[in-house]
C-alpha positions as CSV (number, residue, x, y, z in Angstrom):
1,M,117.3,106.0,94.9
2,A,114.0,107.4,93.6
3,E,111.9,109.0,96.4
4,L,108.3,109.7,97.0
5,E,107.1,113.3,96.9
6,W,104.8,112.7,99.9
7,L,104.0,109.8,102.2
8,G,101.2,109.9,104.8
9,I,99.9,107.3,107.3
10,I,96.6,107.3,109.1
11,R,96.2,105.1,112.2
12,H,92.9,103.3,112.0
13,G,89.9,104.7,113.9
14,E,89.0,103.5,117.4
15,S,88.1,99.8,117.3
16,T,86.0,97.7,119.6
17,G,89.3,95.9,120.5
18,N,90.8,99.2,121.7
19,L,87.8,99.7,124.0
20,A,88.0,96.2,125.3
21,A,91.7,96.4,126.0
22,A,91.4,99.7,127.8
23,Q,88.6,98.4,130.0
24,A,90.5,95.2,130.8
25,E,93.7,97.1,131.7
26,A,91.8,99.6,133.8
27,G,90.0,96.8,135.6
28,G,93.2,94.9,136.4
29,L,92.0,91.8,134.5
30,E,94.2,89.1,133.0
31,L,92.3,88.6,129.8
32,I,90.8,90.9,127.2
33,D,87.3,90.0,126.1
34,I,87.5,90.2,122.3
35,P,85.4,87.5,120.5
36,E,87.0,88.1,117.0
37,R,90.5,87.2,115.9
38,D,92.6,90.4,115.6
39,A,92.2,90.6,111.9
40,D,88.4,90.8,112.2
41,V,88.1,93.4,114.9
42,P,85.8,96.2,113.6
43,L,85.6,100.0,114.2
44,S,83.5,101.3,117.1
45,E,80.9,104.0,116.5
46,T,83.4,106.6,117.4
47,G,85.9,105.0,115.0
48,H,83.4,105.5,112.2
49,Q,83.0,109.2,113.1
50,Q,86.8,109.6,113.1
51,A,87.2,108.0,109.7
52,A,84.5,110.4,108.3
53,A,86.5,113.3,109.7
54,V,89.5,112.1,107.7
55,R,87.3,112.0,104.6
56,H,86.6,115.7,105.0
57,W,90.3,116.4,105.5
58,L,91.2,114.6,102.3
59,A,88.3,116.1,100.3
60,D,89.6,119.6,101.2
61,L,93.1,119.0,99.9
62,P,94.0,120.8,96.6
63,D,94.1,118.4,93.6
64,K,97.9,118.5,93.5
65,Q,98.0,117.4,97.2
66,Q,95.7,114.4,96.9
67,P,97.2,111.0,97.3
68,E,97.5,108.9,94.2
69,I,97.0,105.6,95.9
70,A,96.1,104.3,99.3
71,V,97.9,101.2,100.6
72,V,96.1,99.6,103.5
73,S,96.5,96.9,106.1
74,P,94.1,94.0,105.3
75,Y,92.7,94.0,108.9
76,L,89.0,94.9,109.1
77,R,89.5,98.0,111.2
78,T,92.0,99.5,108.8
79,V,90.0,98.6,105.7
80,Q,86.9,100.1,107.2
81,T,88.8,103.3,108.1
82,A,90.2,103.5,104.5
83,E,86.9,102.9,102.8
84,L,85.1,105.6,104.9
85,A,88.0,108.1,104.5
86,L,88.2,107.6,100.7
87,A,84.5,107.5,100.0
88,G,83.7,109.6,96.9
89,L,87.4,110.2,96.1
90,A,89.2,108.8,93.0
91,V,91.9,107.2,95.0
92,P,92.5,103.4,94.4
93,L,92.8,101.2,97.5
94,V,95.3,98.4,97.7
95,R,95.6,95.9,100.6
96,D,99.1,94.9,101.7
97,E,99.7,92.4,104.5
98,R,103.0,94.0,105.3
99,L,101.1,96.8,107.0
100,R,99.2,94.5,109.4
101,D,99.5,94.9,113.1
102,R,102.3,93.3,115.1
103,E,101.4,89.7,116.0
104,L,101.6,88.9,119.7
105,G,101.6,85.1,119.6
106,I,101.4,83.5,123.0
107,L,100.6,87.0,124.5
108,D,97.5,87.5,122.4
109,L,94.5,88.7,124.5
110,L,96.5,88.9,127.7
111,T,96.8,92.3,129.6
112,T,100.1,93.4,131.0
113,H,98.9,92.0,134.4
114,G,97.9,88.8,132.7
115,V,101.4,88.3,131.2
116,Q,103.0,89.0,134.5
117,T,100.7,86.6,136.3
118,R,100.4,83.7,133.8
119,L,103.7,84.0,132.0
120,P,106.2,85.5,134.4
121,A,109.2,84.1,132.5
122,E,108.1,85.9,129.4
123,A,107.6,89.1,131.3
124,E,111.2,88.8,132.5
125,R,112.5,87.9,129.1
126,R,110.8,90.9,127.6
127,R,112.2,93.2,130.3
128,R,115.8,91.9,129.6
129,L,115.6,92.0,125.8
130,G,113.8,95.3,125.5
131,K,110.8,96.4,123.5
132,F,112.5,96.4,120.1
133,Y,114.0,92.9,120.0
134,Y,111.6,90.9,122.2
135,R,109.7,88.4,120.2
136,P,106.9,86.5,122.0
137,P,106.7,82.8,121.1
138,G,104.6,82.6,117.9
139,G,104.6,86.3,117.5
140,E,106.7,89.2,116.2
141,S,109.2,91.7,117.6
142,W,109.2,95.3,116.6
143,A,112.3,94.5,114.6
144,D,110.3,91.9,112.6
145,V,107.7,94.5,111.8
146,A,110.4,96.9,110.7
147,L,111.8,94.4,108.3
148,R,108.5,93.9,106.5
149,L,107.9,97.7,106.4
150,R,111.4,98.2,105.0
151,S,110.4,95.9,102.1
152,L,107.2,97.8,101.6
153,L,109.0,101.2,101.5
154,G,111.4,99.9,98.9
155,D,108.5,98.8,96.7
156,L,106.7,102.1,97.1
157,R,109.8,104.1,96.2
158,R,110.3,101.9,93.1
159,D,106.7,101.8,91.9
160,H,105.6,105.4,92.9
161,A,108.7,107.5,92.5
162,D,107.8,111.2,92.7
163,G,104.3,110.2,93.8
164,R,102.0,110.7,96.7
165,V,101.1,107.6,98.8
166,L,98.7,107.3,101.7
167,L,99.0,104.4,104.1
168,V,96.4,103.2,106.6
169,G,97.8,101.1,109.4
170,H,98.3,100.5,113.1
171,E,100.0,102.2,116.0
172,A,103.3,100.2,115.8
173,V,103.5,100.8,112.1
174,V,103.4,104.6,112.6
175,Y,106.3,104.5,115.1
176,L,108.3,102.1,112.9
177,L,107.9,104.3,109.8
178,R,109.5,107.1,111.7
179,Y,112.3,104.7,112.8
180,L,112.9,103.7,109.1
181,I,112.4,107.0,107.3
182,E,114.2,109.2,109.8
183,D,117.1,106.8,110.6
184,L,116.2,106.7,114.3
185,T,118.1,104.4,116.7
186,E,116.5,101.8,119.0
187,A,116.9,104.3,121.9
188,D,115.2,107.1,119.8
189,L,112.3,104.8,119.0
190,T,111.9,103.7,122.6
191,R,111.8,107.3,123.8
192,L,109.3,108.2,121.1
193,A,106.9,105.3,122.0
194,H,107.3,106.0,125.7
195,D,106.3,109.7,125.4
196,G,102.8,109.1,124.0
197,T,100.2,107.1,122.1
198,I,99.3,107.4,118.5
199,A,95.8,108.8,118.3
200,N,93.1,107.0,116.4
201,C,92.7,108.5,112.9
202,S,95.7,110.7,113.5
203,I,97.7,111.8,110.5
204,S,101.5,111.6,110.2
205,S,103.3,112.6,107.0
206,W,106.7,113.2,105.3
207,G,107.5,115.4,102.4
208,R,110.5,115.3,100.1
209,G,113.0,118.0,101.2
210,D,115.5,119.9,99.2
211,D,118.1,117.2,99.7
212,G,115.8,114.7,98.1
213,R,115.0,112.8,101.3
214,L,111.7,112.5,103.1
215,R,111.4,114.9,106.0
216,L,108.7,114.8,108.8
217,V,105.9,117.2,108.2
218,D,103.2,116.2,110.6
219,F,103.2,113.7,113.5
220,N,100.1,112.4,115.3
221,R,98.0,115.3,114.0
222,I,94.3,115.4,115.0
223,D,93.0,118.9,114.3
224,H,90.7,117.5,111.6
225,L,88.9,115.5,114.3
226,H,88.3,118.5,116.4
227,R,87.2,120.5,113.3
228,E,84.6,117.8,112.4
229,G,83.4,117.2,115.9
230,A,84.7,113.7,116.1
231,T,85.9,112.6,119.6
232,P,89.7,112.1,119.7
233,T,90.9,108.8,121.3
234,R,94.3,107.6,122.1
235,E,93.7,104.0,123.1
236,E,96.6,101.7,122.8
237,E,96.6,98.5,120.7
238,V,96.1,95.1,122.4
239,R,99.8,94.5,123.1
240,A,100.0,92.8,126.5
241,E,103.1,94.7,127.6
242,P,104.2,98.1,128.9
243,V,105.6,100.8,126.7
């Protein structure tokens, strides 16, 4: 199968939803106060600064290392991140709904405490099935997201063989790309997600190795944020469940 030369993904900058979720979890609340639907949550001021730091990182890359195309989740926070990061660069931007965040269904806007209090049966079902296969009513499991990302990767390999592709997406998408590209197991993925949080506007990337397969180059890299004076943040997505 044809392979990309390079694939990178940037998690979106800090959003107002990240801030609201962190405050609600810290305060022991049951509900997260977010007025917009998930697709319309914008970047925070810090998120704008983080995306600008990514622009400086991209602008400093040699011509031969520049991405040829950026494929972006259609959610507002990811589109804003991509537009700020690509400003002034000759990189076309394409939206693809397969990169959208995981849909939480009945758990939407509930904190972990809120699920345990209001939907104890769902909390127990999630505990029994595990993080990867649990699908909340009306929502998606991590396995569901992996299936749509597997489809996207196949299209990218076909349409951009030997090319350089930049993705802009969400926390779960970064983890699941590692699962797919590196042939991780469910247990590998669970350990990876348990060990940390994907930083806002972090960079993870894979390059084609001597064996013709993509190999991990960077994971959760944020040195560009420090270099540009942007505050690093590691707020989790609104997900209503423990790692």
